[in-house]
C-alpha positions as semicolon CSV with decimal commas, in nm:
position;residue;x (nm);y (nm);z (nm)
1;M;0,899;8,631;15,225
2;T;0,987;8,687;14,859
3;R;0,679;8,494;14,741
4;K;0,458;8,701;14,969
5;F;0,606;9,025;14,830
6;A;0,563;8,904;14,472
7;F;0,201;8,807;14,544
8;M;0,125;9,148;14,698
9;A;0,286;9,323;14,400
10;L;0,076;9,117;14,160
11;I;-0,243;9,201;14,351
12;S;-0,153;9,572;14,350
13;I;-0,082;9,579;13,977
14;T;-0,404;9,392;13,903
15;G;-0,600;9,635;14,119
16;L;-0,456;9,937;13,940
17;A;-0,530;9,788;13,600
18;A;-0,888;9,712;13,705
19;C;-0,941;10,071;13,820
20;E;-0,818;10,204;13,488
21;T;-1,047;9,964;13,302
22;V;-1,353;10,064;13,504
23;E;-1,274;10,430;13,448
24;G;-1,250;10,371;13,072
25;V;-1,582;10,186;13,068
26;G;-1,740;10,475;13,256
27;R;-1,617;10,720;12,994
28;D;-1,749;10,501;12,714
29;I;-2,091;10,475;12,876
30;E;-2,099;10,851;12,929
31;K;-2,018;10,914;12,561
32;G;-2,291;10,671;12,459
33;G;-2,540;10,856;12,678
34;Q;-2,440;11,188;12,526
35;A;-2,489;11,050;12,175
36;I;-2,837;10,924;12,265
37;T;-2,927;11,260;12,420
38;E;-2,808;11,450;12,113
39;T;-3,000;11,220;11,880
40;A;-3,316;11,264;12,088
41;E;-3,275;11,642;12,087
42;D;-3,227;11,643;11,708
43;A;-3,540;11,433;11,663
44;Q;-3,747;11,678;11,868
45;S;-3,631;11,977;11,662
């Protein structure tokens, strides 16, 4: 029973860390897209 609880806790912690990582990657990609858009707008001006 204790091993099963420890395994479930490990899976939960790993899942939460993965969600945070994916969210951070999403923010980084969004910032990169904004930089490209701003550069393109500056080039057109």
